[in-house]
C-alpha positions in Angstrom: 103.2 108.0 79.4 102.4 105.0 77.2 103.0 101.4 78.5 106.4 100.1 77.7 106.9 97.2 75.3 109.0 95.3 77.9 106.5 95.7 80.7 104.3 92.6 81.5 100.8 93.7 82.5 99.8 90.7 84.6 102.2 88.4 86.4 101.8 85.5 88.8 104.1 85.2 91.8 105.6 82.0 93.0 102.8 81.7 95.6 100.1 82.1 93.0 99.1 85.7 93.8 98.4 87.9 90.8 100.0 91.3 90.4 99.2 93.9 87.8 102.2 95.9 86.7 101.9 99.3 85.1 103.7 102.5 84.6 102.5 104.8 87.4 100.1 107.7 86.7 98.7 110.3 89.0 95.4 108.3 89.3 97.2 105.3 90.7 97.8 107.3 93.9 94.1 108.1 94.5 91.5 106.4 96.7 93.9 105.7 99.5 96.4 103.8 97.4 99.2 106.2 98.1 98.5 106.2 101.8 98.6 102.4 101.8 101.9 102.5 100.0 103.3 105.1 102.4 102.2 103.1 105.5 104.0 100.0 104.6 107.1 101.9 103.4 107.3 103.2 106.9 107.7 99.6 108.1 110.7 99.0 105.8 112.3 102.5 105.7 115.4 101.4 107.6 116.7 100.4 104.2 115.5 103.5 102.4 117.1 107.0 102.2 113.9 108.7 103.4 112.0 108.2 106.7 108.3 107.7 106.1 106.7 109.4 109.1 102.9 109.4 109.2 102.7 113.2 109.7 104.5 113.7 106.3 102.2 111.6 104.1 100.4 114.5 102.3 103.6 116.5 101.6 105.3 113.4 100.4 102.4 112.5 98.1 102.4 115.9 96.4 106.2 115.7 95.9 106.0 112.2 94.5 103.2 113.0 92.1 105.1 116.1 90.9 108.1 113.9 90.0 106.2 111.6 87.7 107.8 112.4 84.3 109.9 110.9 81.5 113.2 111.0 83.4 111.7 109.3 86.5 109.6 106.3 85.5 107.8 104.4 88.2 106.4 100.9 87.8 103.8 100.0 90.4 102.6 96.5 91.3 98.9 96.3 92.3 97.3 93.4 94.1 93.5 93.7 94.8 93.8 97.4 94.0 96.6 98.2 96.5 100.1 99.2 95.6 102.3 96.4 97.0 105.4 97.2 95.1 107.1 100.3 93.5 110.2 100.5 91.3 111.6 103.8 90.0 114.0 104.2 87.2 115.9 107.5 87.2 117.1 108.5 83.8 119.9 110.9 83.1 119.3 113.8 80.8 120.2 113.4 77.1 123.4 115.2 76.1 125.2 114.5 79.4 128.2 112.3 79.5 126.3 110.0 81.8 123.2 109.7 79.6 124.0 106.1 79.0 123.5 105.3 82.7 120.4 105.1 84.9 119.8 104.2 88.5 116.8 102.6 90.2 115.2 101.8 93.5 112.6 99.3 94.5 110.4 98.6 97.4 108.2 95.5 97.9 105.6 95.1 100.7 106.9 92.7 103.3 104.1 90.2 102.6 105.1 90.1 98.9 108.9 89.7 99.4 110.7 86.5 98.3 108.0 85.6 95.8 109.8 86.7 92.6 108.3 90.2 92.5 111.6 92.1 93.0 113.1 90.1 90.1 110.2 90.9 87.9 110.3 94.6 88.8 114.1 94.9 88.1 113.8 93.1 84.8 111.0 95.4 83.8 113.1 98.5 84.6 116.0 97.0 82.7 113.8 96.5 79.7 112.4 100.0 79.9 115.9 101.5 80.3 117.3 99.5 77.3 114.4 100.7 75.1 115.5 104.3 76.0 119.1 103.7 75.1 120.5 103.1 78.6 123.6 100.8 78.7 124.5 100.7 82.4 122.1 100.3 85.3 123.2 101.4 88.8 121.7 100.6 92.2 122.8 101.7 95.7 121.7 100.1 98.9 122.5 100.3 102.6 124.7 97.5 103.9 122.5 94.9 105.6 119.6 95.3 103.2 118.6 91.8 102.0 118.0 93.3 98.5 121.8 93.1 98.0 121.3 89.3 97.5 118.7 89.9 94.9 120.9 92.3 92.9 123.8 89.9 92.9 121.5 87.1 91.7 120.6 89.3 88.8 124.3 89.7 87.9 124.8 93.2 89.4 128.5 93.7 90.2 130.1 95.4 93.1 131.4 98.9 92.2 132.3 100.4 95.6 131.0 101.7 98.8 130.4 105.0 100.6 131.5 104.7 104.2 129.0 105.6 106.9 126.7 107.1 104.3 123.5 106.8 106.5 122.9 107.2 110.2 120.1 104.9 111.6 117.6 105.8 114.2 119.7 104.0 116.9 122.7 106.2 116.1 124.8 103.6 114.2 126.2 104.3 110.8 125.9 102.0 107.7 127.8 102.0 104.5 126.1 102.5 101.1 127.0 99.7 98.6 127.2 100.6 94.9 126.4 98.0 92.2 126.1 98.1 88.4 125.2 96.0 85.4 125.6 96.5 81.7 122.4 95.7 80.0 
């Protein structure tokens, strides 16, 4: 897939570190890059739908790479050749009544959080979505995820919640919060 017009290629974070942003391709997950991504996702997966267990890395890698296509666009953030951020835009198929909507998910390495990278990723996804005719962006997160503050700061509005949507490792349940923004 060609680079998007709205995607900055090189960005500087508030702390001065430089990040290369690009639309992910299969080669971006080679040379241990995917394994590095997977290892830090396992440290923040309490906020993610999936558990990132070390023994599942190869199966997950193949599944992830098979899903790289036009309806699932992933932007990766690279620092010194390592994937330190990933943001995925899930487009709905043309011809559906929901084709004007898209949803997204982001993950940022803990050492790169609160530096402006999440904002850059979301704005990049919004720009890509708008270029493709999307009017409404949707995001869901588990209650307690600090990303909720980021979404609100970017003018995402509360749409609802799904009660006890996820069960955490300690046996407690958390609600899923639904937010949206017209772009």
